[in-house]
N, C-alpha and C positions, 0 to 999 in steps of 0.2 A: 579664523584665522589667524595667531601672530606669525611674524616670519625675521629671522638676525639673518641679517648681514652681515660680510668678516668684514675691514678696513685694514689698512695698514696706519699702525702710528708713526703721524707722523711732527709729530713734538709730544710734549708736555707742560703744562701749566699750573702754577696755582691758581683758584676766581675763590676769591671769599671765605674761606678753607676752605677749598673742594677740586676733589684732587681731578684738573679736566686733560683732556687731549685733542685737538684737529687730527681726526682724523680720513685718510683713506680709499673709497671707496671706487677703485676706477679712477681717477679722474677727476669729483665732484669731493671739497674738501667741506667736511660739518665738521664744528663741535660735537664727543659724548664726555661722562662722565666717567670718570677710570673710579669713582673712590668704592667700589667692587675689587678693584681687583688690582692691593697694593702693592704688588709686582712689577706689574705693565710694566713694559723698557719702551724704550721709541724703536718702532724695527720691525715689531714684535705687530703680528694680527693679532687680533679680538672679535667673536663676535659682536654686533650692537649690536639688541634692540631697542622702541624706544629712548635715544643716549645714554644707553648708557653704558658701558663695556662692560658685559655674562661670563665670557672662555675665552684665555686668550690660544689660538689654533696654532699646529706647525703654519710656514710656510706650502708643506704639500698637500692640506688638507684647506689652509684657505682657497692652494689655485682651483684648490675636484669643486668644490662648491661654488666659489663664482660661474666655474662655467657651464656647474648644470643649471644653477641660474641664468644662464646667460641663453642655453638652453632651452627652458622653459619659458625666455619671450618671447625668442627665434617665435613658437611655436602658434605662439602667440600676435605672430603678425598673419604668417600664416591665410 
């Protein structure tokens, strides 16, 4: 099973001709390619899968998804 995780775009830049971003996964900062999302802006939430931004989410949808992932994680700890 593959899983895309919501992340907030906190910085956009170009590396080797590719649109890249620093994204925040609730405190964990990572780099992701934004070539599939030319319209993405700083502050947007995106679904990240294997280092690529795939879609833009509104803030409410991103928070709902993150909460569901936290609940799944809590089930695994029981």
